[in-house]
A tleap script that builds the chain and sets N, CA, C and O, in Angstrom:
source leaprc.protein.ff14SB
mol = sequence {
  NMET PRO ILE ALA SER PHE VAL PRO ILE LEU
  SER GLN ARG LEU LEU ALA SER LEU ILE LEU
  LEU GLY CYS MET GLN CYS GLN ALA PHE THR
  LEU GLY GLN VAL GLN GLY ALA VAL LEU LEU
  GLY ARG PRO LEU ASN VAL ALA VAL PRO VAL
  GLN LEU ASP PRO ASN GLU VAL VAL THR SER
  ALA CYS PHE GLU ALA ASP VAL PHE HIE GLY
  ASP THR ARG GLN ASP PRO ALA GLY VAL SER
  VAL ARG LEU GLU PRO THR SER LEU PRO SER
  THR SER LEU VAL ARG VAL THR SER ARG THR
  ARG ILE ASP GLU PRO ILE VAL THR VAL TYR
  LEU ARG ALA GLY CYS ALA GLN MET ILE SER
  ARG ARG TYR SER CLEU
}
set mol.1.N position { 102.645 58.826 146.076 }
set mol.1.CA position { 101.889 59.007 144.782 }
set mol.1.C position { 103.027 58.950 143.563 }
set mol.1.O position { 103.950 59.764 143.562 }
set mol.2.N position { 102.919 58.086 142.681 }
set mol.2.CA position { 103.873 57.744 141.672 }
set mol.2.C position { 104.024 58.881 140.806 }
set mol.2.O position { 103.081 59.642 140.588 }
set mol.3.N position { 105.242 59.044 140.267 }
set mol.3.CA position { 105.643 60.161 139.349 }
set mol.3.C position { 104.776 60.295 138.256 }
set mol.3.O position { 104.474 61.431 137.889 }
set mol.4.N position { 104.284 59.212 137.621 }
set mol.4.CA position { 103.526 59.096 136.453 }
set mol.4.C position { 102.090 60.102 136.595 }
set mol.4.O position { 101.566 60.722 135.670 }
set mol.5.N position { 101.740 60.070 137.699 }
set mol.5.CA position { 100.452 60.926 137.919 }
set mol.5.C position { 100.741 62.398 137.941 }
set mol.5.O position { 99.847 63.235 137.819 }
set mol.6.N position { 102.119 62.721 138.112 }
set mol.6.CA position { 102.436 64.277 137.960 }
set mol.6.C position { 102.720 64.749 136.595 }
set mol.6.O position { 102.778 65.957 136.364 }
set mol.7.N position { 102.906 63.842 135.651 }
set mol.7.CA position { 103.337 64.214 134.361 }
set mol.7.C position { 102.185 64.969 133.650 }
set mol.7.O position { 102.476 66.029 133.097 }
set mol.8.N position { 100.979 64.551 133.614 }
set mol.8.CA position { 99.922 65.400 133.068 }
set mol.8.C position { 99.859 66.736 133.547 }
set mol.8.O position { 99.787 67.672 132.750 }
set mol.9.N position { 99.883 66.940 134.980 }
set mol.9.CA position { 99.974 68.194 135.559 }
set mol.9.C position { 101.169 69.115 135.064 }
set mol.9.O position { 100.965 70.291 134.760 }
set mol.10.N position { 102.232 68.620 135.008 }
set mol.10.CA position { 103.478 69.276 134.641 }
set mol.10.C position { 103.374 69.483 133.042 }
set mol.10.O position { 103.981 70.491 132.681 }
set mol.11.N position { 102.900 68.941 132.250 }
set mol.11.CA position { 102.855 69.076 130.879 }
set mol.11.C position { 101.707 70.277 130.709 }
set mol.11.O position { 101.854 71.090 129.796 }
set mol.12.N position { 100.670 70.361 131.521 }
set mol.12.CA position { 99.713 71.221 131.214 }
set mol.12.C position { 100.179 72.617 131.759 }
set mol.12.O position { 99.857 73.660 131.191 }
set mol.13.N position { 100.945 72.582 132.875 }
set mol.13.CA position { 101.572 73.806 133.227 }
set mol.13.C position { 102.562 74.221 132.399 }
set mol.13.O position { 102.654 75.429 132.180 }
set mol.14.N position { 103.373 73.412 131.862 }
set mol.14.CA position { 104.430 73.837 130.816 }
set mol.14.C position { 103.865 74.513 129.463 }
set mol.14.O position { 104.290 75.513 128.885 }
set mol.15.N position { 102.805 73.691 129.136 }
set mol.15.CA position { 102.008 74.381 127.903 }
set mol.15.C position { 101.513 75.721 128.193 }
set mol.15.O position { 101.697 76.669 127.430 }
set mol.16.N position { 100.854 75.800 129.352 }
set mol.16.CA position { 100.200 77.047 129.756 }
set mol.16.C position { 101.294 78.171 129.837 }
set mol.16.O position { 100.967 79.314 129.518 }
set mol.17.N position { 102.483 77.925 130.218 }
set mol.17.CA position { 103.557 78.842 130.505 }
set mol.17.C position { 104.025 79.118 129.158 }
set mol.17.O position { 104.293 80.300 128.943 }
set mol.18.N position { 104.185 78.293 128.194 }
set mol.18.CA position { 104.667 78.612 126.872 }
set mol.18.C position { 103.751 79.424 126.131 }
set mol.18.O position { 104.208 80.293 125.387 }
set mol.19.N position { 102.435 79.242 126.245 }
set mol.19.CA position { 101.381 79.966 125.696 }
set mol.19.C position { 101.504 81.390 126.165 }
set mol.19.O position { 101.508 82.298 125.334 }
set mol.20.N position { 101.607 81.637 127.475 }
set mol.20.CA position { 101.851 83.014 128.055 }
set mol.20.C position { 102.894 83.674 127.673 }
set mol.20.O position { 102.841 84.869 127.382 }
set mol.21.N position { 104.054 82.906 127.626 }
set mol.21.CA position { 105.309 83.591 127.165 }
set mol.21.C position { 105.181 84.110 125.607 }
set mol.21.O position { 105.607 85.203 125.234 }
set mol.22.N position { 104.604 83.264 124.860 }
set mol.22.CA position { 104.489 83.672 123.412 }
set mol.22.C position { 103.438 84.919 123.301 }
set mol.22.O position { 103.627 85.791 122.453 }
set mol.23.N position { 102.377 84.967 124.150 }
set mol.23.CA position { 101.476 86.186 123.987 }
set mol.23.C position { 102.015 87.351 124.485 }
set mol.23.O position { 101.555 88.436 124.131 }
set mol.24.N position { 103.110 87.251 125.414 }
set mol.24.CA position { 103.625 88.600 125.853 }
set mol.24.C position { 104.239 89.413 124.642 }
set mol.24.O position { 104.415 90.628 124.728 }
set mol.25.N position { 104.554 88.696 123.522 }
set mol.25.CA position { 104.869 89.446 122.309 }
set mol.25.C position { 103.783 89.651 121.298 }
set mol.25.O position { 103.992 90.131 120.184 }
set mol.26.N position { 102.680 89.285 121.716 }
set mol.26.CA position { 101.643 89.331 120.693 }
set mol.26.C position { 101.176 90.663 120.484 }
set mol.26.O position { 101.315 91.423 121.442 }
set mol.27.N position { 100.646 91.122 119.430 }
set mol.27.CA position { 100.129 92.349 119.077 }
set mol.27.C position { 98.683 92.361 119.298 }
set mol.27.O position { 98.038 91.438 118.801 }
set mol.28.N position { 98.060 93.284 119.984 }
set mol.28.CA position { 96.606 93.166 120.334 }
set mol.28.C position { 95.934 94.265 119.509 }
set mol.28.O position { 95.842 95.412 119.947 }
set mol.29.N position { 95.472 93.908 118.329 }
set mol.29.CA position { 94.617 94.810 117.744 }
set mol.29.C position { 93.556 94.244 116.822 }
set mol.29.O position { 93.705 93.090 116.422 }
set mol.30.N position { 92.512 94.940 116.453 }
set mol.30.CA position { 91.428 94.415 115.841 }
set mol.30.C position { 91.162 95.157 114.414 }
set mol.30.O position { 91.104 96.386 114.374 }
set mol.31.N position { 91.028 94.489 113.436 }
set mol.31.CA position { 90.548 95.005 112.054 }
set mol.31.C position { 89.169 95.107 112.068 }
set mol.31.O position { 88.490 94.188 112.524 }
set mol.32.N position { 88.609 96.251 111.564 }
set mol.32.CA position { 87.226 96.559 111.599 }
set mol.32.C position { 86.693 96.393 110.134 }
set mol.32.O position { 87.377 95.886 109.245 }
set mol.33.N position { 85.436 96.854 109.957 }
set mol.33.CA position { 84.911 96.802 108.682 }
set mol.33.C position { 85.351 97.783 107.672 }
set mol.33.O position { 85.633 98.911 108.076 }
set mol.34.N position { 85.453 97.505 106.369 }
set mol.34.CA position { 85.948 98.383 105.392 }
set mol.34.C position { 84.963 99.603 105.198 }
set mol.34.O position { 83.739 99.469 105.194 }
set mol.35.N position { 85.595 100.762 105.043 }
set mol.35.CA position { 84.834 102.013 104.941 }
set mol.35.C position { 85.258 102.611 103.459 }
set mol.35.O position { 86.431 102.556 103.090 }
set mol.36.N position { 84.298 103.143 102.697 }
set mol.36.CA position { 84.554 103.702 101.523 }
set mol.36.C position { 83.891 103.063 100.331 }
set mol.36.O position { 83.610 101.865 100.373 }
set mol.37.N position { 83.631 103.781 99.294 }
set mol.37.CA position { 82.921 103.220 98.115 }
set mol.37.C position { 83.829 102.695 97.157 }
set mol.37.O position { 84.909 103.268 97.017 }
set mol.38.N position { 83.527 101.581 96.399 }
set mol.38.CA position { 84.219 101.082 95.321 }
set mol.38.C position { 83.544 101.181 94.071 }
set mol.38.O position { 82.485 100.577 93.898 }
set mol.39.N position { 84.115 101.964 93.088 }
set mol.39.CA position { 83.353 102.460 92.014 }
set mol.39.C position { 84.024 101.858 90.692 }
set mol.39.O position { 85.247 101.864 90.553 }
set mol.40.N position { 83.271 101.409 89.860 }
set mol.40.CA position { 83.924 101.032 88.436 }
set mol.40.C position { 84.513 102.312 87.898 }
set mol.40.O position { 83.889 103.372 87.940 }
set mol.41.N position { 85.727 102.195 87.390 }
set mol.41.CA position { 86.305 103.166 86.557 }
set mol.41.C position { 87.143 104.116 87.430 }
set mol.41.O position { 87.778 105.032 86.907 }
set mol.42.N position { 87.148 103.909 88.718 }
set mol.42.CA position { 87.873 104.715 89.545 }
set mol.42.C position { 89.010 103.890 90.384 }
set mol.42.O position { 88.839 102.685 90.570 }
set mol.43.N position { 89.990 104.448 90.810 }
set mol.43.CA position { 91.033 103.703 91.602 }
set mol.43.C position { 90.553 103.379 92.938 }
set mol.43.O position { 89.677 104.097 93.418 }
set mol.44.N position { 91.019 102.374 93.615 }
set mol.44.CA position { 90.537 101.904 94.853 }
set mol.44.C position { 90.888 102.837 95.906 }
set mol.44.O position { 92.014 103.330 95.834 }
set mol.45.N position { 90.161 103.162 96.837 }
set mol.45.CA position { 90.358 104.031 97.963 }
set mol.45.C position { 89.521 103.707 99.250 }
set mol.45.O position { 88.532 104.385 99.531 }
set mol.46.N position { 89.913 102.721 99.978 }
set mol.46.CA position { 89.163 102.286 101.074 }
set mol.46.C position { 89.983 102.440 102.393 }
set mol.46.O position { 91.209 102.528 102.330 }
set mol.47.N position { 89.329 102.475 103.575 }
set mol.47.CA position { 89.894 102.505 104.851 }
set mol.47.C position { 89.426 101.455 105.642 }
set mol.47.O position { 88.288 101.017 105.474 }
set mol.48.N position { 90.317 100.924 106.635 }
set mol.48.CA position { 89.883 99.839 107.489 }
set mol.48.C position { 90.234 100.393 108.974 }
set mol.48.O position { 91.411 100.666 109.213 }
set mol.49.N position { 89.363 100.546 109.861 }
set mol.49.CA position { 89.713 101.001 111.238 }
set mol.49.C position { 90.476 99.973 111.957 }
set mol.49.O position { 90.182 98.788 111.795 }
set mol.50.N position { 91.480 100.344 112.777 }
set mol.50.CA position { 92.285 99.386 113.521 }
set mol.50.C position { 92.144 99.777 114.808 }
set mol.50.O position { 92.480 100.938 115.040 }
set mol.51.N position { 91.681 99.037 115.836 }
set mol.51.CA position { 91.671 99.324 117.264 }
set mol.51.C position { 93.008 98.572 117.690 }
set mol.51.O position { 93.293 97.407 117.414 }
set mol.52.N position { 93.800 99.516 118.448 }
set mol.52.CA position { 95.071 99.095 118.987 }
set mol.52.C position { 95.003 98.961 120.614 }
set mol.52.O position { 94.201 99.530 121.355 }
set mol.53.N position { 95.947 98.152 120.944 }
set mol.53.CA position { 96.188 97.984 122.448 }
set mol.53.C position { 96.633 99.614 122.884 }
set mol.53.O position { 97.368 100.274 122.149 }
set mol.54.N position { 96.116 100.121 124.096 }
set mol.54.CA position { 96.681 101.477 124.332 }
set mol.54.C position { 98.209 101.586 124.499 }
set mol.54.O position { 98.718 102.687 124.289 }
set mol.55.N position { 99.042 100.472 124.883 }
set mol.55.CA position { 100.405 100.742 124.749 }
set mol.55.C position { 101.249 100.241 123.547 }
set mol.55.O position { 102.472 100.102 123.548 }
set mol.56.N position { 100.459 100.010 122.598 }
set mol.56.CA position { 100.937 99.504 121.234 }
set mol.56.C position { 101.263 100.707 120.298 }
set mol.56.O position { 100.556 101.710 120.208 }
set mol.57.N position { 102.400 100.491 119.625 }
set mol.57.CA position { 102.846 101.325 118.675 }
set mol.57.C position { 103.081 100.552 117.327 }
set mol.57.O position { 103.902 99.636 117.282 }
set mol.58.N position { 102.358 100.928 116.246 }
set mol.58.CA position { 102.670 100.275 114.932 }
set mol.58.C position { 102.716 101.293 113.927 }
set mol.58.O position { 102.199 102.398 114.085 }
set mol.59.N position { 103.459 100.861 112.676 }
set mol.59.CA position { 103.603 101.753 111.755 }
set mol.59.C position { 103.144 101.261 110.411 }
set mol.59.O position { 102.765 100.091 110.368 }
set mol.60.N position { 103.119 101.944 109.350 }
set mol.60.CA position { 102.475 101.543 108.076 }
set mol.60.C position { 103.260 100.170 107.463 }
set mol.60.O position { 102.818 99.432 106.583 }
set mol.61.N position { 104.505 100.046 108.155 }
set mol.61.CA position { 105.302 98.896 107.575 }
set mol.61.C position { 104.787 97.630 108.189 }
set mol.61.O position { 105.258 96.559 107.805 }
set mol.62.N position { 103.872 97.663 109.099 }
set mol.62.CA position { 103.109 96.522 109.760 }
set mol.62.C position { 101.967 95.936 109.027 }
set mol.62.O position { 101.371 94.905 109.337 }
set mol.63.N position { 101.725 96.727 108.000 }
set mol.63.CA position { 100.428 96.401 107.073 }
set mol.63.C position { 100.858 96.036 105.683 }
set mol.63.O position { 101.825 96.598 105.169 }
set mol.64.N position { 100.141 95.076 105.036 }
set mol.64.CA position { 100.361 94.701 103.744 }
set mol.64.C position { 99.051 94.463 103.005 }
set mol.64.O position { 98.136 94.018 103.697 }
set mol.65.N position { 98.797 94.693 101.665 }
set mol.65.CA position { 97.615 94.300 101.092 }
set mol.65.C position { 97.808 93.691 99.710 }
set mol.65.O position { 98.683 94.096 98.946 }
set mol.66.N position { 97.009 92.757 99.429 }
set mol.66.CA position { 96.879 92.263 98.091 }
set mol.66.C position { 95.495 92.577 97.486 }
set mol.66.O position { 94.480 92.236 98.093 }
set mol.67.N position { 95.433 93.236 96.275 }
set mol.67.CA position { 94.235 93.618 95.718 }
set mol.67.C position { 93.891 92.820 94.402 }
set mol.67.O position { 94.763 92.673 93.546 }
set mol.68.N position { 92.677 92.325 94.244 }
set mol.68.CA position { 92.264 91.568 93.171 }
set mol.68.C position { 91.106 92.346 92.588 }
set mol.68.O position { 90.230 92.769 93.343 }
set mol.69.N position { 91.054 92.564 91.248 }
set mol.69.CA position { 89.849 92.850 90.455 }
set mol.69.C position { 89.451 91.736 89.784 }
set mol.69.O position { 90.105 91.298 88.838 }
set mol.70.N position { 88.272 91.143 90.241 }
set mol.70.CA position { 87.736 89.837 89.767 }
set mol.70.C position { 88.834 88.874 90.213 }
set mol.70.O position { 89.224 88.879 91.381 }
set mol.71.N position { 89.303 88.104 89.354 }
set mol.71.CA position { 90.368 87.023 89.541 }
set mol.71.C position { 91.732 87.573 89.313 }
set mol.71.O position { 92.628 86.737 89.433 }
set mol.72.N position { 92.095 88.780 89.014 }
set mol.72.CA position { 93.203 89.401 88.506 }
set mol.72.C position { 94.098 90.202 89.585 }
set mol.72.O position { 93.747 91.318 89.968 }
set mol.73.N position { 95.107 89.665 89.989 }
set mol.73.CA position { 95.887 90.148 91.231 }
set mol.73.C position { 96.541 91.650 90.514 }
set mol.73.O position { 97.194 91.651 89.471 }
set mol.74.N position { 96.239 92.767 91.240 }
set mol.74.CA position { 96.879 93.874 90.855 }
set mol.74.C position { 98.426 93.991 91.246 }
set mol.74.O position { 98.903 93.382 92.204 }
set mol.75.N position { 99.138 94.809 90.435 }
set mol.75.CA position { 100.493 94.838 90.604 }
set mol.75.C position { 100.682 95.472 92.049 }
set mol.75.O position { 100.166 96.541 92.376 }
set mol.76.N position { 101.463 94.709 92.856 }
set mol.76.CA position { 101.794 95.265 94.248 }
set mol.76.C position { 102.435 96.611 94.282 }
set mol.76.O position { 102.249 97.356 95.245 }
set mol.77.N position { 103.218 96.969 93.223 }
set mol.77.CA position { 103.694 98.356 93.122 }
set mol.77.C position { 102.780 99.362 93.100 }
set mol.77.O position { 102.945 100.444 93.663 }
set mol.78.N position { 101.681 99.001 92.378 }
set mol.78.CA position { 100.612 100.034 92.478 }
set mol.78.C position { 99.607 100.166 93.513 }
set mol.78.O position { 98.647 100.931 93.419 }
set mol.79.N position { 99.860 99.348 94.582 }
set mol.79.CA position { 99.023 99.222 95.762 }
set mol.79.C position { 99.610 99.987 96.898 }
set mol.79.O position { 100.778 99.741 97.199 }
set mol.80.N position { 98.956 100.866 97.551 }
set mol.80.CA position { 99.677 101.590 98.705 }
set mol.80.C position { 98.749 101.229 99.921 }
set mol.80.O position { 97.531 101.070 99.841 }
set mol.81.N position { 99.456 101.132 100.976 }
set mol.81.CA position { 98.912 100.832 102.394 }
set mol.81.C position { 99.583 101.891 103.299 }
set mol.81.O position { 100.809 101.927 103.401 }
set mol.82.N position { 98.786 102.742 103.947 }
set mol.82.CA position { 99.386 103.679 105.007 }
set mol.82.C position { 98.522 103.706 106.211 }
set mol.82.O position { 97.320 103.469 106.091 }
set mol.83.N position { 99.032 103.968 107.324 }
set mol.83.CA position { 98.319 104.029 108.626 }
set mol.83.C position { 98.097 105.564 108.789 }
set mol.83.O position { 99.046 106.341 108.684 }
set mol.84.N position { 96.825 105.988 109.047 }
set mol.84.CA position { 96.412 107.328 109.407 }
set mol.84.C position { 95.807 107.596 110.785 }
set mol.84.O position { 94.924 106.820 111.151 }
set mol.85.N position { 96.129 108.490 111.512 }
set mol.85.CA position { 95.672 108.675 112.875 }
set mol.85.C position { 94.111 109.192 112.729 }
set mol.85.O position { 93.678 109.729 111.709 }
set mol.86.N position { 93.427 108.967 113.788 }
set mol.86.CA position { 91.974 109.382 113.885 }
set mol.86.C position { 91.924 110.247 115.217 }
set mol.86.O position { 92.890 110.281 115.979 }
set mol.87.N position { 90.840 110.889 115.439 }
set mol.87.CA position { 90.590 111.620 116.686 }
set mol.87.C position { 90.313 110.641 117.860 }
set mol.87.O position { 90.357 111.067 119.014 }
set mol.88.N position { 90.057 109.470 117.621 }
set mol.88.CA position { 89.683 108.449 118.777 }
set mol.88.C position { 90.947 108.007 119.281 }
set mol.88.O position { 91.840 107.754 118.472 }
set mol.89.N position { 91.156 107.870 120.601 }
set mol.89.CA position { 92.438 107.067 121.086 }
set mol.89.C position { 92.459 105.700 120.940 }
set mol.89.O position { 91.473 104.983 121.109 }
set mol.90.N position { 93.663 105.284 120.601 }
set mol.90.CA position { 93.890 103.842 120.303 }
set mol.90.C position { 93.269 103.326 119.054 }
set mol.90.O position { 93.142 102.111 118.897 }
set mol.91.N position { 92.873 104.181 118.154 }
set mol.91.CA position { 92.313 103.932 116.873 }
set mol.91.C position { 92.996 104.450 115.744 }
set mol.91.O position { 93.322 105.637 115.784 }
set mol.92.N position { 93.281 103.742 114.701 }
set mol.92.CA position { 93.856 104.388 113.402 }
set mol.92.C position { 93.175 103.894 112.254 }
set mol.92.O position { 92.306 103.044 112.443 }
set mol.93.N position { 93.406 104.259 111.159 }
set mol.93.CA position { 92.827 103.851 109.850 }
set mol.93.C position { 93.896 103.248 108.999 }
set mol.93.O position { 94.963 103.851 108.880 }
set mol.94.N position { 93.693 102.093 108.390 }
set mol.94.CA position { 94.653 101.680 107.484 }
set mol.94.C position { 94.001 102.049 106.118 }
set mol.94.O position { 92.891 101.598 105.837 }
set mol.95.N position { 94.693 102.881 105.251 }
set mol.95.CA position { 94.149 103.267 104.063 }
set mol.95.C position { 94.754 102.485 102.904 }
set mol.95.O position { 95.970 102.520 102.716 }
set mol.96.N position { 93.930 101.774 102.113 }
set mol.96.CA position { 94.378 100.976 100.881 }
set mol.96.C position { 94.055 101.700 99.689 }
set mol.96.O position { 92.862 101.943 99.503 }
set mol.97.N position { 94.963 102.123 98.778 }
set mol.97.CA position { 94.611 102.690 97.476 }
set mol.97.C position { 95.543 102.035 96.562 }
set mol.97.O position { 96.616 101.502 96.847 }
set mol.98.N position { 94.856 102.177 95.172 }
set mol.98.CA position { 95.628 101.548 94.046 }
set mol.98.C position { 95.647 102.560 92.987 }
set mol.98.O position { 94.771 103.423 92.931 }
set mol.99.N position { 96.574 102.494 92.175 }
set mol.99.CA position { 96.650 103.477 90.989 }
set mol.99.C position { 95.678 103.031 89.795 }
set mol.99.O position { 95.130 103.827 89.032 }
set mol.100.N position { 95.547 101.619 89.750 }
set mol.100.CA position { 94.697 101.137 88.560 }
set mol.100.C position { 93.195 101.305 88.757 }
set mol.100.O position { 92.674 101.041 89.841 }
set mol.101.N position { 92.520 101.733 87.741 }
set mol.101.CA position { 91.246 101.904 87.843 }
set mol.101.C position { 90.375 100.588 87.850 }
set mol.101.O position { 90.648 99.697 87.046 }
set mol.102.N position { 89.361 100.452 88.715 }
set mol.102.CA position { 88.728 99.191 88.849 }
set mol.102.C position { 87.870 98.857 87.606 }
set mol.102.O position { 87.093 99.679 87.119 }
set mol.103.N position { 88.049 97.606 87.118 }
set mol.103.CA position { 87.566 97.220 85.800 }
set mol.103.C position { 86.611 95.994 86.023 }
set mol.103.O position { 86.183 95.465 84.997 }
set mol.104.N position { 86.262 95.529 87.106 }
set mol.104.CA position { 85.577 94.323 87.544 }
set mol.104.C position { 84.551 94.612 88.532 }
set mol.104.O position { 84.859 95.413 89.416 }
set mol.105.N position { 83.441 94.129 88.542 }
set mol.105.CA position { 82.377 94.339 89.586 }
set mol.105.C position { 82.748 93.847 90.972 }
set mol.105.O position { 82.153 94.258 91.968 }
set mol.106.N position { 83.737 92.964 91.028 }
set mol.106.CA position { 84.130 92.390 92.465 }
set mol.106.C position { 85.606 92.729 92.671 }
set mol.106.O position { 86.467 92.387 91.861 }
set mol.107.N position { 85.878 93.456 93.853 }
set mol.107.CA position { 87.279 93.650 94.276 }
set mol.107.C position { 87.393 92.930 95.474 }
set mol.107.O position { 86.447 92.842 96.257 }
set mol.108.N position { 88.604 92.352 95.693 }
set mol.108.CA position { 88.881 91.604 96.962 }
set mol.108.C position { 90.247 92.190 97.412 }
set mol.108.O position { 91.229 92.386 96.696 }
set mol.109.N position { 90.116 92.427 98.719 }
set mol.109.CA position { 91.315 93.063 99.379 }
set mol.109.C position { 91.674 92.039 100.508 }
set mol.109.O position { 90.851 91.752 101.377 }
set mol.110.N position { 92.921 91.502 100.467 }
set mol.110.CA position { 93.505 90.582 101.523 }
set mol.110.C position { 94.362 91.638 102.305 }
set mol.110.O position { 95.312 92.183 101.741 }
set mol.111.N position { 94.041 91.918 103.556 }
set mol.111.CA position { 94.845 92.843 104.445 }
set mol.111.C position { 95.414 92.006 105.424 }
set mol.111.O position { 94.750 91.241 106.124 }
set mol.112.N position { 96.742 92.153 105.486 }
set mol.112.CA position { 97.577 91.517 106.599 }
set mol.112.C position { 98.214 92.680 107.480 }
set mol.112.O position { 98.708 93.727 107.060 }
set mol.113.N position { 98.090 92.255 108.802 }
set mol.113.CA position { 98.397 93.117 109.869 }
set mol.113.C position { 99.331 92.554 110.950 }
set mol.113.O position { 99.135 91.445 111.448 }
set mol.114.N position { 100.323 93.326 111.287 }
set mol.114.CA position { 101.198 92.833 112.296 }
set mol.114.C position { 102.572 92.772 111.998 }
set mol.114.O position { 102.891 92.354 110.885 }
set mol.115.N position { 103.493 93.138 112.844 }
set mol.115.CA position { 104.826 93.099 112.700 }
set mol.115.C position { 105.486 91.759 113.167 }
set mol.115.O position { 106.172 91.082 112.401 }
set mol.116.N position { 105.232 91.401 114.521 }
set mol.116.CA position { 105.715 90.273 114.993 }
set mol.116.C position { 104.857 89.093 114.540 }
set mol.116.O position { 105.434 88.085 114.133 }
set mol.117.N position { 103.528 89.141 114.580 }
set mol.117.CA position { 102.749 87.991 114.227 }
set mol.117.C position { 101.728 88.606 113.255 }
set mol.117.O position { 101.108 89.621 113.575 }
set mol.118.N position { 101.560 88.030 112.129 }
set mol.118.CA position { 100.558 88.498 111.124 }
set mol.118.C position { 99.195 87.995 111.330 }
set mol.118.O position { 99.041 86.812 111.633 }
set mol.119.N position { 98.209 88.769 111.197 }
set mol.119.CA position { 96.810 88.294 111.102 }
set mol.119.C position { 96.238 88.771 109.728 }
set mol.119.O position { 96.724 89.770 109.198 }
set mol.120.N position { 95.278 88.121 109.176 }
set mol.120.CA position { 94.788 88.618 107.743 }
set mol.120.C position { 93.360 88.585 107.830 }
set mol.120.O position { 92.741 87.879 108.626 }
set mol.121.N position { 92.803 89.436 106.918 }
set mol.121.CA position { 91.434 89.432 106.883 }
set mol.121.C position { 91.028 89.662 105.215 }
set mol.121.O position { 91.685 90.386 104.468 }
set mol.122.N position { 90.034 89.032 104.877 }
set mol.122.CA position { 89.780 89.182 103.440 }
set mol.122.C position { 88.324 90.126 103.351 }
set mol.122.O position { 87.331 89.875 104.034 }
set mol.123.N position { 88.410 91.113 102.491 }
set mol.123.CA position { 87.255 92.033 102.278 }
set mol.123.C position { 86.915 91.838 100.788 }
set mol.123.O position { 87.728 92.079 99.897 }
set mol.124.N position { 85.669 91.388 100.572 }
set mol.124.CA position { 85.157 91.284 99.273 }
set mol.124.C position { 84.247 92.594 98.969 }
set mol.124.O position { 83.323 92.772 99.763 }
set mol.125.N position { 84.386 93.473 97.981 }
set mol.125.CA position { 83.706 94.567 97.731 }
set mol.125.C position { 83.112 94.532 96.387 }
set mol.125.O position { 82.438 95.480 95.985 }
savepdb mol mol.pdb
quit
């Protein structure tokens, strides 16, 4: 059998091995639907459930959020993101709050999660 016929098989196995190696350091968690009311004239206070892998440990430092009132980005210094425990195993809440009162009917939160690899989700409220 010629060597050229082994090249596709070797390259597929190499690619599969690289993907597997990369995923060994992947964080396995899922961001859920946003919880909480968003009311005009009040500061933002919402929570997003996070389902974690049973062996995974994350901290508030692994989460970031950008908050927009309409098209206006809110000052990042006024936005707080913290991780809160729940009574359910492997589940936490990411609480996103802001000091600024909501002055637009549309609020958008871009939540980024992960320490090693970031995933993001956009919530329109």
